[in-house]
Backbone as CSV, one residue per row, in Angstrom:
resi,resn,N_x,N_y,N_z,CA_x,CA_y,CA_z,C_x,C_y,C_z
1,MET,85.309,128.728,112.805,84.364,127.626,112.797,84.893,126.520,113.714
2,GLU,84.004,125.921,114.444,84.366,124.857,115.382,84.594,123.545,114.636
3,LYS,85.670,122.874,115.007,86.002,121.609,114.368,85.293,120.466,115.106
4,ALA,84.632,119.598,114.357,83.933,118.462,114.957,84.937,117.406,115.406
5,ILE,84.730,116.896,116.593,85.585,115.835,117.128,84.915,114.506,116.807
6,THR,85.679,113.629,116.150,85.111,112.328,115.802,86.086,111.218,116.169
7,PHE,85.532,110.080,116.431,86.310,108.867,116.658,85.534,107.732,116.027
8,LYS,86.235,106.913,115.276,85.586,105.782,114.612,86.255,104.505,115.077
9,PHE,85.453,103.593,115.574,86.005,102.345,116.083,86.388,101.392,114.961
10,THR,85.592,101.318,113.914,85.839,100.335,112.860,86.521,100.922,111.622
11,GLU,86.748,102.218,111.621,87.465,102.851,110.517,88.736,103.481,111.058
12,LYS,89.716,103.623,110.193,91.000,104.192,110.609,90.834,105.622,111.113
13,ASN,91.520,105.902,112.212,91.592,107.255,112.742,92.937,107.904,112.425
14,PHE,93.883,107.112,111.897,95.218,107.589,111.535,95.492,107.180,110.091
15,ASP,96.128,108.070,109.350,96.388,107.804,107.937,97.352,106.650,107.709
16,ASN,98.453,106.603,108.466,99.470,105.597,108.196,100.126,105.125,109.497
17,PRO,99.495,104.193,110.206,100.040,103.730,111.478,101.457,103.167,111.398
18,LYS,101.847,102.600,110.257,103.194,102.021,110.180,104.282,103.090,110.251
19,GLN,103.913,104.353,110.042,104.867,105.453,110.139,104.973,106.017,111.566
20,MET,104.120,105.538,112.455,104.133,106.031,113.833,105.354,105.497,114.576
21,GLN,105.746,106.184,115.632,106.840,105.705,116.460,106.477,104.343,117.037
22,ALA,107.460,103.460,117.082,107.225,102.084,117.531,106.698,102.031,118.961
23,LEU,107.212,102.874,119.836,106.749,102.846,121.224,105.325,103.383,121.360
24,THR,104.910,104.235,120.433,103.520,104.688,120.419,102.607,103.533,120.031
25,LEU,103.036,102.737,119.065,102.268,101.544,118.687,102.199,100.568,119.859
26,ALA,103.308,100.403,120.570,103.331,99.503,121.731,102.425,100.030,122.837
27,TYR,102.357,101.345,122.977,101.516,101.965,124.002,100.053,101.560,123.825
28,ILE,99.540,101.682,122.606,98.144,101.305,122.369,98.014,99.781,122.303
29,GLY,99.033,99.117,121.772,98.997,97.656,121.659,98.940,96.964,122.999
30,ASP,99.589,97.532,124.007,99.543,96.985,125.361,98.098,96.913,125.846
31,SER,97.352,97.964,125.623,95.951,97.995,126.052,95.088,97.027,125.256
32,ILE,95.306,96.976,123.959,94.524,96.078,123.110,94.780,94.624,123.498
33,TYR,96.061,94.281,123.651,96.435,92.919,124.040,95.827,92.567,125.400
34,ASP,95.853,93.516,126.321,95.308,93.298,127.660,93.802,93.046,127.616
35,ILE,93.071,93.852,126.875,91.615,93.702,126.846,91.195,92.408,126.147
36,ILE,91.895,92.045,125.084,91.590,90.776,124.403,91.868,89.613,125.347
37,SER,92.974,89.686,126.078,93.341,88.627,127.026,92.313,88.510,128.144
38,ARG,91.888,89.640,128.667,90.883,89.625,129.740,89.568,89.013,129.256
39,GLU,89.153,89.396,128.062,87.904,88.834,127.535,88.034,87.323,127.345
40,TYR,89.166,86.890,126.820,89.394,85.459,126.628,89.328,84.717,127.970
41,ILE,90.005,85.232,128.981,90.030,84.578,130.289,88.641,84.568,130.915
42,MET,87.904,85.665,130.784,86.542,85.704,131.324,85.665,84.633,130.688
43,LYS,85.874,84.395,129.408,85.039,83.422,128.701,85.442,81.984,129.002
44,HIS,86.731,81.721,129.160,87.212,80.343,129.227,87.713,79.881,130.590
45,HIS,87.889,80.775,131.507,88.421,80.414,132.827,87.608,81.128,133.898
46,LEU,86.409,80.663,134.114,85.531,81.313,135.072,86.109,81.222,136.482
47,GLY,85.847,82.238,137.271,86.308,82.251,138.645,86.100,83.611,139.271
48,LYS,86.594,83.742,140.483,86.512,85.014,141.192,87.457,86.013,140.521
49,ILE,87.206,87.278,140.751,88.003,88.335,140.130,89.487,88.151,140.414
50,ASN,89.836,87.806,141.632,91.243,87.580,141.982,91.849,86.466,141.131
51,ASP,91.086,85.385,140.958,91.548,84.258,140.141,91.701,84.674,138.679
52,LEU,90.731,85.450,138.193,90.795,85.924,136.814,92.042,86.794,136.615
53,HIS,92.288,87.683,137.561,93.452,88.569,137.480,94.751,87.763,137.460
54,HIS,94.843,86.771,138.319,96.055,85.935,138.361,96.240,85.193,137.032
55,THR,95.153,84.654,136.505,95.230,83.912,135.249,95.595,84.832,134.093
56,VAL,95.000,86.003,134.048,95.308,86.935,132.961,96.775,87.349,133.010
57,SER,97.336,87.453,134.200,98.743,87.860,134.295,99.673,86.827,133.680
58,THR,99.217,85.575,133.557,100.048,84.553,132.908,100.068,84.726,131.392
59,ILE,99.229,85.610,130.886,99.186,85.902,129.451,99.767,87.283,129.142
60,VAL,99.566,88.239,130.041,99.933,89.623,129.733,101.262,90.081,130.340
61,SER,101.873,89.276,131.161,103.159,89.695,131.733,104.205,89.808,130.622
62,ALA,105.209,90.618,130.856,106.277,90.777,129.857,106.944,89.438,129.569
63,ARG,107.133,88.641,130.596,107.762,87.324,130.416,106.911,86.440,129.496
64,ALA,105.603,86.425,129.725,104.701,85.622,128.884,104.673,86.168,127.458
65,GLN,104.576,87.475,127.319,104.544,88.073,125.993,105.829,87.780,125.226
66,ALA,106.949,87.800,125.924,108.229,87.482,125.274,108.222,86.040,124.769
67,ARG,107.706,85.140,125.582,107.626,83.726,125.187,106.725,83.575,123.961
68,PHE,105.606,84.294,123.949,104.687,84.227,122.812,105.334,84.816,121.558
69,MET,106.073,85.907,121.733,106.733,86.528,120.580,107.771,85.581,119.999
70,MET,108.537,84.928,120.859,109.532,83.954,120.377,108.836,82.835,119.595
71,TYR,107.706,82.395,120.091,106.933,81.356,119.410,106.482,81.833,118.023
72,LEU,105.944,83.049,117.946,105.501,83.580,116.656,106.662,83.683,115.675
73,LEU,107.823,84.096,116.175,109.005,84.201,115.317,109.483,82.830,114.859
74,GLU,109.519,81.867,115.777,109.940,80.505,115.414,109.002,79.882,114.395
75,GLU,107.720,80.190,114.519,106.704,79.662,113.601,106.660,80.440,112.282
76,ASN,107.456,81.509,112.185,107.444,82.387,111.017,106.021,82.870,110.731
77,PHE,105.337,83.262,111.793,103.925,83.632,111.726,103.698,85.068,111.257
78,LEU,104.661,85.931,111.519,104.482,87.351,111.202,104.653,87.629,109.713
79,THR,103.888,88.598,109.226,104.083,89.070,107.858,105.348,89.925,107.832
80,GLU,105.807,90.279,106.661,106.997,91.126,106.545,106.770,92.476,107.219
81,GLU,105.599,93.050,107.020,105.290,94.348,107.643,105.267,94.223,109.167
82,GLU,104.693,93.160,109.682,104.654,92.936,111.134,106.055,92.740,111.697
83,LYS,106.924,92.059,110.949,108.315,91.878,111.389,109.028,93.227,111.482
84,LYS,108.769,94.106,110.530,109.385,95.439,110.553,108.929,96.213,111.788
85,ILE,107.637,96.169,112.069,107.092,96.860,113.243,107.711,96.272,114.509
86,TYR,107.744,94.944,114.584,108.330,94.256,115.741,109.782,94.679,115.951
87,ASN,110.580,94.637,114.897,112.003,94.984,115.012,112.212,96.436,115.412
88,ARG,111.421,97.329,114.853,111.540,98.734,115.239,111.263,98.914,116.727
89,ALA,110.230,98.262,117.218,109.863,98.398,118.636,110.889,97.732,119.536
90,LYS,111.329,96.551,119.150,112.301,95.810,119.961,113.599,96.586,120.087
91,ASN,114.005,97.261,119.032,115.282,97.963,119.011,115.202,99.414,119.477
92,GLN,113.999,99.889,119.744,113.812,101.276,120.195,114.380,101.464,121.596
93,LYS,115.083,102.556,121.816,115.592,102.859,123.157,114.406,103.238,124.030
94,ASN,114.315,102.577,125.172,113.199,102.797,126.079,113.756,103.017,127.476
95,ASN,113.299,104.038,128.151,113.810,104.359,129.478,113.105,103.606,130.598
96,SER,112.057,102.877,130.278,111.366,102.122,131.324,111.724,100.647,131.221
97,LYS,111.403,99.907,132.278,111.712,98.479,132.329,110.600,97.767,133.090
98,ALA,110.289,96.568,132.652,109.289,95.769,133.347,109.831,95.347,134.706
99,LYS,108.922,95.155,135.651,109.322,94.832,137.020,109.920,93.440,137.165
100,ASN,109.325,92.466,136.507,109.711,91.073,136.745,110.200,90.365,135.497
101,SER,110.959,91.067,134.682,111.472,90.433,133.469,112.850,90.989,133.134
102,SER,113.540,90.271,132.283,114.859,90.714,131.831,114.681,91.805,130.772
103,ILE,115.761,92.464,130.431,115.726,93.493,129.392,115.301,92.884,128.058
104,MET,115.823,91.700,127.748,115.464,91.054,126.482,113.985,90.674,126.455
105,GLU,113.476,90.142,127.555,112.044,89.816,127.616,111.202,91.068,127.414
106,TYR,111.622,92.143,128.029,110.891,93.402,127.904,110.890,93.891,126.455
107,LYS,112.017,93.774,125.771,112.106,94.198,124.373,111.205,93.326,123.476
108,LEU,111.222,92.028,123.703,110.362,91.128,122.930,108.891,91.459,123.166
109,ALA,108.532,91.696,124.433,107.148,92.030,124.777,106.738,93.353,124.136
110,THR,107.629,94.322,124.145,107.342,95.611,123.514,107.106,95.423,122.020
111,GLY,107.880,94.553,121.394,107.688,94.251,119.982,106.325,93.649,119.705
112,LEU,105.909,92.714,120.561,104.588,92.092,120.408,103.490,93.140,120.559
113,GLU,103.611,93.973,121.573,102.611,95.014,121.800,102.539,95.979,120.622
114,ALA,103.674,96.303,120.039,103.693,97.211,118.881,102.951,96.600,117.701
115,VAL,103.125,95.313,117.486,102.413,94.644,116.389,100.909,94.685,116.649
116,PHE,100.502,94.416,117.890,99.077,94.490,118.231,98.553,95.915,118.033
117,GLY,99.344,96.905,118.439,98.939,98.295,118.249,98.801,98.660,116.783
118,TYR,99.754,98.223,115.994,99.720,98.478,114.552,98.472,97.860,113.925
119,LEU,98.215,96.598,114.236,97.053,95.919,113.661,95.751,96.585,114.095
120,TYR,95.704,97.017,115.348,94.503,97.694,115.834,94.294,99.022,115.101
121,LEU,95.342,99.820,115.008,95.195,101.121,114.349,94.906,100.982,112.856
122,GLU,95.364,99.888,112.262,95.022,99.587,110.862,93.596,99.045,110.753
123,LYS,92.982,98.764,111.891,91.635,98.173,111.971,91.599,96.800,111.292
124,ASN,92.718,96.098,111.413,92.824,94.753,110.850,92.448,93.752,111.946
125,PHE,91.169,93.758,112.293,90.677,92.940,113.391,90.776,91.451,113.087
126,GLU,90.657,91.094,111.823,90.776,89.689,111.429,92.179,89.151,111.752
127,ARG,93.193,89.940,111.427,94.569,89.516,111.708,94.853,89.538,113.215
128,LEU,94.313,90.510,113.924,94.446,90.546,115.386,93.890,89.260,115.992
129,GLU,92.726,88.887,115.542,92.072,87.671,116.027,92.911,86.436,115.697
130,GLU,93.402,86.376,114.472,94.223,85.243,114.046,95.493,85.132,114.908
131,MET,96.146,86.256,115.142,97.377,86.252,115.920,97.107,85.875,117.376
132,PHE,96.069,86.458,117.956,95.760,86.145,119.353,95.378,84.670,119.502
133,ASN,94.593,84.147,118.577,94.210,82.729,118.645,95.423,81.815,118.508
134,HIS,96.378,82.203,117.691,97.611,81.424,117.547,98.384,81.413,118.868
135,ILE,98.456,82.555,119.509,99.123,82.660,120.814,98.398,81.812,121.848
136,ILE,97.076,81.896,121.877,96.287,81.178,122.894,96.386,79.669,122.710
137,LYS,96.420,79.198,121.484,96.600,77.750,121.275,97.912,77.287,121.891
138,PHE,98.964,78.066,121.699,100.275,77.768,122.302,100.168,77.836,123.825
139,TYR,99.541,78.861,124.335,99.368,79.048,125.776,98.626,77.865,126.404
140,GLU,97.497,77.499,125.824,96.682,76.403,126.389,97.414,75.064,126.331
141,LYS,98.190,74.869,125.295,98.974,73.629,125.174,99.999,73.513,126.299
142,LYS,100.543,74.668,126.723,101.584,74.686,127.766,101.008,74.641,129.183
143,GLN,99.696,74.794,129.320,99.078,74.793,130.662,98.906,73.402,131.210
């Protein structure tokens, strides 16, 4: 018998995302963080595509993500579960490196992406929104 292929956007597609490898969470979290950032920039910083791309890079670069992660940690913003996901990702051995950031910045950014990936796979869109808005308030204040 043929197995039906399904994908659900608003319901979980994985039983227990917190058990997934941290770098797998960061893999999907990178995309989620990027798309949320692009949508935010499109809405609040109108301009030509080149300008939009440059502006979005000030939010999605490893250096920026590391700064945002440090802010979230200083603010004690993460839940205990999010801290566990962050620490697992930050401490995971990774053979790749960001082009324009230090190893520590890259690890912090990977941790942030893993948390975004975890929240997305848990379909906790409310918390994703809350976390991104907290980051953006910090970002806009620094601009």
